[in-house]
PLY file of the C-alpha trace (Angstrom):
ply
format ascii 1.0
element vertex 71
property float x
property float y
property float z
element edge 70
property int vertex1
property int vertex2
end_header
-27.40 -38.10 38.70
-25.54 -41.38 38.70
-24.28 -43.48 35.81
-27.01 -46.08 36.25
-29.77 -43.46 35.94
-28.09 -41.83 32.95
-27.79 -45.21 31.22
-31.44 -46.09 31.92
-32.66 -43.00 30.04
-31.00 -44.30 26.87
-30.72 -40.78 25.44
-26.95 -40.97 24.95
-27.02 -44.37 23.23
-24.34 -45.98 25.42
-24.53 -48.84 27.88
-23.90 -48.50 31.60
-20.69 -50.53 31.23
-19.38 -48.16 28.56
-20.16 -45.11 30.68
-18.41 -46.67 33.68
-15.34 -47.47 31.55
-15.15 -43.89 30.27
-15.48 -42.53 33.81
-12.76 -44.89 35.02
-10.36 -43.90 32.21
-10.98 -40.17 31.91
-12.53 -38.73 35.07
-9.69 -38.26 37.52
-8.24 -35.49 39.63
-5.74 -34.24 37.03
-8.31 -34.11 34.22
-10.90 -32.39 36.41
-8.34 -29.77 37.47
-7.38 -29.20 33.83
-11.06 -28.80 32.87
-11.68 -26.29 35.66
-8.51 -24.39 34.71
-9.69 -24.15 31.07
-13.12 -22.97 32.16
-11.72 -20.28 34.48
-9.23 -19.04 31.89
-11.96 -18.89 29.21
-14.14 -16.92 31.62
-11.30 -14.48 32.29
-10.68 -14.14 28.53
-14.23 -13.00 27.71
-15.10 -10.88 30.71
-15.26 -7.11 30.51
-12.05 -5.77 32.09
-13.59 -2.32 32.41
-16.20 -3.78 34.76
-14.20 -6.51 36.52
-10.60 -5.27 36.35
-7.71 -7.59 35.53
-6.67 -10.87 37.09
-3.90 -13.34 36.30
-4.64 -16.56 34.48
-4.11 -19.91 36.17
-0.57 -21.12 35.47
-0.24 -24.31 33.40
1.07 -27.36 35.22
2.74 -30.52 33.99
-0.43 -32.49 34.74
-2.66 -30.10 32.76
-0.60 -30.39 29.60
-0.72 -34.20 29.48
-3.58 -35.37 27.23
-5.67 -38.40 28.05
-5.56 -40.73 31.03
-2.38 -41.12 33.07
-0.20 -44.09 32.18
0 1
1 2
2 3
3 4
4 5
5 6
6 7
7 8
8 9
9 10
10 11
11 12
12 13
13 14
14 15
15 16
16 17
17 18
18 19
19 20
20 21
21 22
22 23
23 24
24 25
25 26
26 27
27 28
28 29
29 30
30 31
31 32
32 33
33 34
34 35
35 36
36 37
37 38
38 39
39 40
40 41
41 42
42 43
43 44
44 45
45 46
46 47
47 48
48 49
49 50
50 51
51 52
52 53
53 54
54 55
55 56
56 57
57 58
58 59
59 60
60 61
61 62
62 63
63 64
64 65
65 66
66 67
67 68
68 69
69 70
């Protein structure tokens, strides 16, 4: 679903321009990789090791530790 269609629903209370600005500032390769890394590590943390065994966690990178948009 695209930004225009999300904005048209009006359920989030933000304009299309605001949603585009947020996407431009926050949705980038480094932030997406950091989000996926957090999700995978959280999944590894709660899974049953007796059933699944053990696996290493994803190593942190310089890009994943930087909060917010790149400068």
